C-alpha positions as CSV (number, residue, x, y, z in Angstrom):
1,M,11.3,1.2,17.7
2,V,12.5,1.4,21.5
3,L,14.6,-1.3,23.7
4,P,15.5,-1.1,27.4
5,I,18.8,-1.7,27.7
6,H,18.2,-4.8,29.4
7,E,20.0,-8.1,29.3
8,D,16.6,-9.6,28.4
9,S,15.5,-7.4,26.0
10,G,17.9,-8.3,23.2
11,W,18.7,-4.9,22.7
12,Q,22.5,-5.6,22.0
13,Y,20.9,-7.6,18.6
14,A,19.3,-4.2,17.5
15,I,22.4,-3.0,15.2
16,E,22.7,-1.9,11.6
17,F,21.8,-3.7,9.0
18,N,20.2,-6.6,10.9
19,V,16.2,-7.5,10.5
20,I,13.5,-6.9,12.6
21,K,10.0,-7.9,12.9
22,A,7.1,-5.9,13.6
23,R,3.5,-6.8,13.2
24,G,5.0,-10.1,10.9
25,Q,7.0,-8.3,8.7
26,P,10.3,-7.9,8.7
27,F,12.3,-4.5,8.5
28,R,16.1,-4.1,8.1
29,I,17.6,-1.7,10.7
30,Y,19.6,1.6,8.7
31,S,19.8,3.8,12.1
32,K,19.7,3.7,15.9
33,K,20.5,5.9,19.0
34,N,21.8,5.2,22.5
35,S,21.0,6.3,25.4
36,M,22.0,5.8,29.3
37,T,18.6,3.3,29.4
38,E,17.1,2.8,25.8
39,R,18.3,2.3,22.9
40,T,16.0,4.0,19.7
41,V,16.4,2.3,15.5
42,Y,14.6,3.0,13.1
43,A,13.7,0.2,10.0
44,R,12.4,0.4,6.6
45,H,10.2,-2.4,5.2
46,I,12.4,-5.5,3.7
47,F,11.0,-4.3,0.5
48,Y,13.5,-1.3,0.7
49,D,16.1,-4.1,0.2
50,L,15.3,-3.2,-3.5
51,N,17.5,0.0,-3.5
52,G,20.7,-2.5,-3.1
53,H,19.8,-4.0,-6.5
54,F,20.6,-2.1,-10.0
55,I,18.2,-2.5,-13.5
56,L,21.1,-1.9,-16.1
57,S,18.8,-1.9,-18.8
58,A,14.7,-3.0,-19.1
59,H,12.4,-2.4,-21.8
60,P,8.6,-4.6,-20.9
61,T,6.9,-4.2,-23.9
62,D,3.0,-4.7,-24.9
63,L,2.6,-6.3,-21.4
64,N,0.0,-6.4,-18.6
65,G,0.5,-5.7,-15.2
66,Q,2.2,-9.0,-14.2
67,E,4.5,-10.0,-17.3
68,A,6.0,-6.3,-16.1
69,L,6.7,-7.2,-13.0
70,E,8.5,-10.6,-13.9
71,W,10.1,-8.9,-16.6
72,I,11.5,-6.0,-14.1
73,M,13.0,-8.2,-11.7
74,D,14.6,-11.0,-14.2
75,H,16.5,-7.6,-15.6
76,T,17.2,-6.6,-12.4
77,Y,20.9,-7.8,-10.6
78,T,22.7,-7.6,-6.7
79,H,26.2,-7.0,-9.1
80,R,25.4,-3.2,-10.5
81,G,26.2,-3.3,-14.1
82,T,26.2,-7.3,-14.2
83,A,23.4,-9.3,-15.9
84,G,23.3,-13.1,-16.7
85,T,24.8,-14.8,-13.9
86,A,24.0,-12.4,-11.0
87,P,21.1,-13.3,-9.0
88,K,17.4,-11.9,-9.2
89,P,16.2,-10.2,-5.6
90,P,14.1,-12.8,-3.5
91,F,10.9,-11.5,-3.9
92,R,8.6,-12.5,-5.7
93,V,5.8,-9.7,-7.7
94,H,2.0,-9.9,-8.3
95,S,-0.4,-7.9,-10.6
96,D,-3.9,-8.1,-11.4
97,I,-3.4,-5.3,-14.1
98,P,-5.1,-6.4,-17.4
99,D,-3.8,-3.0,-19.0
100,K,-0.9,-4.0,-21.5
101,R,1.4,-0.9,-21.9
102,T,5.1,0.0,-22.0
103,A,8.5,1.6,-20.3
104,Y,11.8,1.4,-20.5
105,Y,14.0,1.5,-17.2
106,E,18.0,2.3,-17.2
107,K,20.5,2.4,-14.3
108,M,18.7,2.2,-11.8
109,S,17.2,0.7,-9.1
110,P,14.1,-1.9,-9.1
111,T,12.8,0.8,-6.2
112,S,12.6,3.4,-9.1
113,A,11.6,1.7,-11.4
114,L,8.2,0.4,-9.7
115,L,7.8,3.6,-8.3
116,G,9.8,6.6,-7.9
117,A,10.8,7.3,-11.7
118,E,9.0,9.3,-14.0
119,N,7.6,6.4,-16.0
120,S,7.5,4.0,-13.2
121,F,5.9,0.9,-13.2
122,V,2.3,2.9,-11.2
123,N,2.1,5.7,-13.5
124,R,2.2,3.9,-16.8
125,W,0.4,0.7,-15.1
126,G,-1.2,2.6,-12.4
127,G,-2.3,0.4,-8.8
128,E,-1.6,0.5,-5.7
129,L,1.7,-1.2,-3.8
130,L,0.8,-3.9,-0.5
131,R,4.1,-5.2,0.6
132,D,3.8,-8.4,2.2
133,G,7.7,-9.9,3.3
134,Y,9.5,-10.9,0.1
135,D,6.4,-10.4,-1.8
136,I,5.3,-7.4,-3.9
137,Y,1.7,-6.8,-4.4
138,I,0.8,-4.1,-7.2
139,N,-3.0,-4.6,-8.0
140,E,-5.4,-2.5,-9.2
141,R,-6.9,-1.5,-5.6
142,R,-5.5,-3.4,-2.3
143,G,-8.1,-1.7,-0.3
144,R,-11.9,-1.9,0.6
145,Q,-14.7,-0.2,-0.3
146,D,-16.6,1.3,2.3
147,A,-14.6,-0.6,4.9
148,F,-15.4,2.4,7.8
149,R,-17.3,5.4,8.8
150,L,-15.4,8.3,11.2
151,R,-18.0,10.1,13.5
152,H,-17.2,13.0,15.5
153,G,-18.2,12.1,19.0
154,V,-18.1,8.7,18.5
155,N,-15.5,6.5,17.3
156,M,-13.4,9.9,16.0
157,V,-11.8,12.0,18.8
158,A,-10.7,14.5,16.0
159,V,-9.5,15.2,13.3
160,E,-7.2,17.6,10.8
161,E,-8.3,19.0,8.1
162,S,-5.3,19.7,5.5
163,I,-6.2,21.8,1.9
164,D,-2.9,22.7,0.1
165,C,-2.7,24.3,-3.1
166,S,0.4,25.4,-3.9
167,D,1.4,23.5,-6.3
168,Y,-1.8,22.9,-7.2
169,T,-1.5,23.3,-11.3
170,P,-4.8,23.7,-12.8
171,C,-3.5,23.7,-17.4
172,V,-0.9,21.6,-19.1
173,Y,1.2,21.6,-21.6
174,W,2.5,18.8,-23.7
175,E,4.2,18.1,-26.0
176,A,4.8,14.4,-27.9
177,T,8.1,13.1,-29.4
178,I,6.1,9.6,-31.5
179,R,8.6,7.0,-33.5
180,G,11.5,9.6,-32.3
181,V,9.8,12.9,-34.1
182,E,10.0,15.2,-31.1
183,N,7.6,17.5,-30.8
184,A,5.4,15.6,-33.0
185,A,2.4,16.2,-31.2
186,R,1.2,18.6,-28.6
187,G,-1.7,20.7,-27.1
188,V,-2.9,21.7,-23.5
189,A,-5.2,20.1,-21.0
190,A,-6.9,22.7,-19.3
191,Y,-10.2,23.8,-18.0
192,R,-12.2,26.3,-19.8
193,Q,-13.7,28.4,-16.7
194,L,-11.9,29.7,-14.6
195,T,-12.0,32.8,-11.8
196,L,-9.1,31.8,-10.0
197,P,-6.5,34.6,-9.6
198,V,-3.4,32.9,-10.7
199,Q,-3.5,29.8,-13.6
200,P,0.2,27.8,-13.2
201,M,1.1,25.8,-16.5
202,T,3.4,23.5,-16.1
203,F,5.4,21.8,-19.4
204,L,4.7,17.2,-19.6
205,K,6.7,15.7,-22.4
206,V,5.9,12.8,-23.1
207,T,6.9,9.5,-25.4
208,V,5.5,6.6,-27.5
209,D,6.1,3.1,-27.9
210,E,7.9,3.0,-31.1
211,S,5.9,-0.2,-32.2
212,I,3.4,1.9,-33.1
213,T,3.0,2.6,-36.2
214,D,-0.5,4.4,-37.1
215,D,-0.4,7.8,-37.1
216,K,-4.0,7.6,-34.8
217,E,-3.1,5.1,-32.7
218,A,0.2,6.9,-31.3
219,T,-1.8,10.0,-31.2
220,N,-4.0,8.1,-28.8
221,D,-1.6,6.2,-27.3
222,A,0.0,10.3,-26.1
223,L,-3.7,11.3,-25.1
224,R,-3.9,8.2,-23.1
225,Q,-0.7,9.2,-21.6
226,V,-1.7,13.1,-21.1
227,Q,-5.1,12.2,-19.2
228,E,-3.6,10.0,-16.7
229,Y,-0.5,12.2,-16.0
230,V,-3.8,15.3,-15.7
231,A,-5.7,12.8,-13.5
232,A,-2.9,11.9,-11.1
233,N,-0.8,14.8,-10.5
234,C,-3.3,18.5,-11.1
235,M,-5.6,18.5,-8.4
236,P,-5.0,20.3,-4.7
237,Q,-3.1,17.9,-2.1
238,V,-5.9,16.9,0.1
239,N,-5.3,15.0,4.2
240,Y,-6.6,14.3,6.7
241,R,-5.3,13.8,10.1
242,V,-7.7,11.7,12.3
243,N,-7.5,10.3,16.1
244,V,-9.9,7.5,15.8
245,V,-11.0,5.9,19.1
246,D,-10.9,1.7,19.5
247,L,-14.9,0.6,19.6
248,R,-13.7,-3.0,21.3
249,R,-12.5,-1.7,24.9
250,M,-15.7,0.1,25.4
251,E,-19.1,-2.2,27.0
252,L,-21.6,-0.9,24.2
253,Y,-19.9,-2.5,21.3
254,K,-17.6,-5.2,22.9
255,N,-20.0,-8.3,21.0
256,F,-19.4,-7.0,17.9
257,V,-16.6,-8.0,15.4
258,G,-14.2,-6.5,12.8
259,L,-14.5,-2.7,15.4
260,A,-11.1,-1.1,14.7
261,E,-9.6,-2.4,11.7
262,Y,-8.1,0.1,9.5
263,S,-5.8,-1.1,7.2
264,V,-3.8,1.6,4.5
265,G,-6.2,1.3,1.3
266,D,-9.2,0.9,2.6
267,T,-11.9,3.5,1.7
268,G,-14.2,4.9,4.1
269,T,-16.1,8.2,5.2
270,V,-15.4,10.9,7.7
271,Y,-18.0,12.9,8.4
272,S,-17.8,15.9,11.3
273,E,-20.8,18.0,11.9
274,E,-19.1,20.9,13.4
275,L,-16.3,21.4,10.4
276,G,-19.0,21.1,7.9
277,I,-16.6,17.8,6.8
278,W,-18.0,14.6,5.1
279,T,-15.8,13.1,2.9
280,S,-14.8,9.6,0.8
281,Q,-10.9,9.0,1.8
282,Q,-8.4,6.3,1.7
283,I,-6.3,5.3,3.9
284,V,-2.9,6.1,3.4
285,K,-0.9,6.1,6.7
286,S,-1.6,4.3,10.0
287,T,-0.2,4.4,13.4
288,I,-0.4,1.1,15.3
289,D,1.4,0.2,18.7
290,A,3.5,-2.7,17.4
291,V,2.7,-4.2,21.2
292,T,-1.0,-4.1,21.5
293,G,-1.9,-3.7,17.9
294,E,-3.9,-1.2,18.3
295,V,-4.3,1.7,15.5
296,Q,-4.2,4.9,17.5
297,S,-4.5,7.7,14.2
298,I,-5.1,7.3,10.4
299,E,-3.9,9.5,7.8
300,L,-6.3,10.1,4.9
301,G,-5.8,11.6,1.3
302,S,-5.8,10.3,-2.3
303,L,-3.6,7.0,-3.2
304,R,-5.3,8.1,-7.5
305,K,-9.0,8.6,-6.6
306,S,-11.4,10.8,-6.7
307,I,-12.3,12.8,-3.8
308,V,-15.0,13.9,-3.1
309,S,-15.2,16.7,-0.7
310,F,-17.7,19.4,0.7
311,A,-17.2,21.9,3.9
312,G,-19.6,23.3,5.2
313,L,-22.6,21.2,4.0
314,T,-25.6,19.4,6.6
315,A,-26.0,15.3,5.2
316,S,-29.5,16.3,4.1
317,S,-27.6,18.6,1.1
318,Y,-25.0,16.4,0.0
319,Q,-26.6,14.7,-2.5
320,F,-27.8,17.7,-4.3
321,E,-24.7,19.6,-3.9
322,Q,-22.9,17.0,-6.0
323,Q,-26.0,16.6,-8.8
324,R,-25.3,20.2,-8.8
325,A,-21.1,20.5,-9.7
326,E,-21.6,17.3,-11.9
327,E,-24.2,19.6,-14.3
328,A,-22.1,22.8,-14.0
329,A,-19.0,21.0,-15.2
330,K,-20.6,19.4,-17.7
331,N,-20.6,23.0,-19.5
332,T,-16.7,22.9,-18.9
333,Y,-14.1,22.3,-21.7
334,G,-11.2,20.4,-20.6
335,Y,-12.1,19.8,-17.7
336,L,-10.7,16.6,-15.3
337,G,-13.5,14.4,-14.6
338,T,-16.7,16.6,-13.4
339,M,-14.5,18.7,-11.9
340,L,-15.5,22.5,-11.7
341,Y,-13.1,24.7,-9.5
342,T,-14.2,28.6,-9.4
343,Y,-12.2,31.1,-7.0
344,E,-14.9,31.1,-4.5
345,R,-15.6,27.6,-4.2
346,L,-11.9,27.3,-3.4
347,K,-12.1,30.6,-1.5
348,N,-15.0,28.6,0.6
349,T,-12.8,25.5,1.0
350,T,-15.6,24.1,-0.8
351,Y,-15.0,22.0,-3.7
352,A,-15.5,18.4,-6.1
353,E,-13.8,15.9,-7.2
354,L,-15.7,13.4,-9.3
355,A,-14.8,10.4,-11.2
356,G,-14.7,10.4,-15.1
357,K,-12.8,11.3,-18.0
358,V,-9.9,13.9,-18.6
359,M,-10.2,15.9,-22.1
360,V,-7.6,17.3,-23.5
361,K,-7.3,18.9,-27.0
362,Y,-4.4,18.7,-29.5
363,D,-2.6,20.6,-32.5
């Protein structure tokens, strides 16, 4: 936020650790810069006040999303390392995730427990984060389906596509610790038919909840963790940056309601015939004028969602290509969903990632 140095602007109150409001949301200032004419301040959402709290030990066991969040907050304290009498953070938590999971959090901030740690809440239970003041929502979905349609020359000024395979790992070797026994189960999650010039492999170590005593159930739990890891991490990074047009200012659309509403978490389509892009994407970031509320640009990517993106295809051939990719992938052993990659397709930036089940094998 930029404030002019003027007696009526309130610039003198915009200092470190004070709270400002933008679009109804509280942000705490962590940095400021001064010039002769203005003060620029940088702030984080009040959610990150959780970095000032501490979890000594919290073991939510066989709990659903709401119960697990409450357990984490019940074991979070203001004074590092203390318990019992220390006050809890002033945050309210909400979740509609019905699946029951188990996790162990020790000596970390609740921010790490929710988002950052390897076994964080979003990695174990899944879900998408919504921050609304002091309310924290991690629900199965946070946005609307088919919420927008962006087309070059209509409501989209420009689109920039980025496909990054530098960290792409199509093969995972994993080992599981079951009831304290390391390497009790192991295996590989991989694609069977790949013609990529390189196929890097990564190592994954998973730990099965010690309360699971049945060997078959323990193995299934390990496989589930591997499946979730592959689904979340083993894919190229795909990103779209889009400059949008506020149609509300155009005479043709002045009577339309709900135009130019782009919220993080919403899913919609982006179409550019010039670049051969027709993709279903989710908004992961939006740039908004804090004064007017106008959305200036949005960034789209994958929030644990399947991506369907074809370069060089027309609208008429889209459905056929999707069916063809699905049929081809059915013949692939060890696949993520019905996703099939070949060197030729990646070279031409033509690929598909479709929802499905991760197949893994184990010893």
